[in-house]
Residue, then its C-alpha position, 0 to 999 in steps of 0.5 A: m849773439y855774433e857780438a857776444f861770440n866775438a868778445q868771447d861773452w858765453d854767458r850772453f852768447g848762452a842767451f840767445v841758444a837754448d840749452d838743448v840746441e842742435w847745433t851742426n857743424i857741417a863741415l866737421e859732421k858734428t852737433s853740438d848742444l850748448q853746454q858743448l858749444r861753451e866747452g868748444y869755442p874758447a879752444f878754438f879762440e886758443a888756436f886764433p885769438d883775434v878770430h872775429v866773424r862780420i855778418v855780411n846779410i841776414f834775413g829771415n822768413g817765419p823761424y828761420v834765419t839765414i846769415e852770411w857770414h865772414a870770418r878772420g883770425t891769426n892762428t897764434g894757438s894749437l889747432s888740433g894738437e898742430p903747432p900754430t902756424g902764424k898764418v891769417f885765414e879768412r873764410r866765408g859761409c853761411s848759416v840757418a838758425e831755427v828760433e823758437n821762443d827767442k832761442i836758437v834751437r837748430y843752428r846748421d853752419y856752412f862752411d868750407r874748412a879745406t880752405m882755411l887749413r890750406q891757408l894755414d899750410l895745414i893741408h895741400l891740395v894738388 
């Protein structure tokens, strides 16, 4: 699935995910289904065309799989209406997937969005 994500191959990505998946982005407090992911991720790649996610660790127990990952990308397109900064972000995160019948049915993505925005000079923390 991560290889498909990195290649922006949304058909192959969808082969790993149930249509009615509950894909929760914890940092944004947003839950999406597969169709919403197919619409949303291309916009992310417009903001970060070179984004790449690398798996650091992966382990499972029963229907649950936990993935520790590292992402990196350069902001050369608009992000949430903001002009591109040309800056690079790096962030680490962890995701928990629940799998049924070889498809992800629930996915929770945990990461620190503020760190990414700070690296892009889009927010300043004291």
